[in-house]
C-alpha positions, 0 to 999 in steps of 0.5 A: 101812418099819418092820415088826412081826413078831408071833410066835405059832407056838408049840405052847402046851404049857405052856398046855394045852387043845385050842384054841391060846392065840392063838385063845382069846377074851379080852374078846370077841376072839381073843387074837391080835387084841388083840395085833395091834391096838396095832401096827395103831394105831401110826403108826410101824409100816407093815406087820405080818407074823404068824407062825403054826403052819402048821396055823392060817394058814387059820383065822386068815385067816377070823377076820381078815376081821372085824377090818379089819387094814389093815397085816397084809401077810403070814401065814407058817408058823412053824418048830420053834423061836422062832428059826426062826419069827422068821427065816421072818418076817424072810425075808418082809421086803423088804430094799430098803425095810426100816428097823426091825423090831419083834419081838413075842410073840403072847401079849402082848396088852397092849402099849401103842402108846407102848411100841412107839413109844418102842422103835422110836425108840431102835432108830432111834438106837442100832440095837437096843432092848429093852423091859424092866420092873423085877424086883420079886421077890427073886431067889435063885441056887439050886445043883444041890443045891437050896439057895440059893447067894446073893441076886442084886441085883435093882436090876441086873436087868430082865425082857425084854419085847417088842417088841424093835426092830432095824435090819433089817440088824443083825437079819438079820446076827444070824440069819445067824450063829445056829443056828436050832435052838438055844433062843434065847428072844429076839432080843436074845440073838442080837444080843448075840452080834454085840457090838452095844449094845442100849438099854433102854426102860422098859415097863409091868408090864401088858405080860404074857405069856399062858403059863398059863390063870390069866394069862387072868384077869388079861389079861381084867380089864386089857383090859376097863379 
């Protein structure tokens, strides 16, 4: 069984405002519903586990009733860090039937079903796969004194997107060897430490992460398309 763990347990401090960003309405629906829908529609996903702040689980269950999310099997309370939140989601996966686990940011509502499918397929082949996108800006390395040290060749750089997909046992082992209090910003970082190879899958620049209020404007326009 392939499982999607959707991680939306952050406090949203960078976003600001009283309403957690995952519940802000975009194109007529809460942001988190837009995020869940491609996984609901993806044939390669059999179940979805949603990780939310402990204070928001009851609110979400009221919202979810309207949207017929048949694959949503569990809503669990997150932790203090991203790693702890993903671990709580992973702990809710039944090991006996687990195959591929796809971890996805709750604030990425524009992922395509085709991207999910391709990343799962690559993880089935290699064991671990990361959806990525090209870096289009010129990247500078800046020294401690605030001056440019060098220009980095962007042709060897990629932006890590989500979902990031793994065979269950590989991801489980990565977390069992991790410090859940550290500031790991994605799951590939933990799997890299195991020395396991991670394949890349080219994703779309549309797969943006909602971090700041102005990101909502772009997301709304793209969703309305």
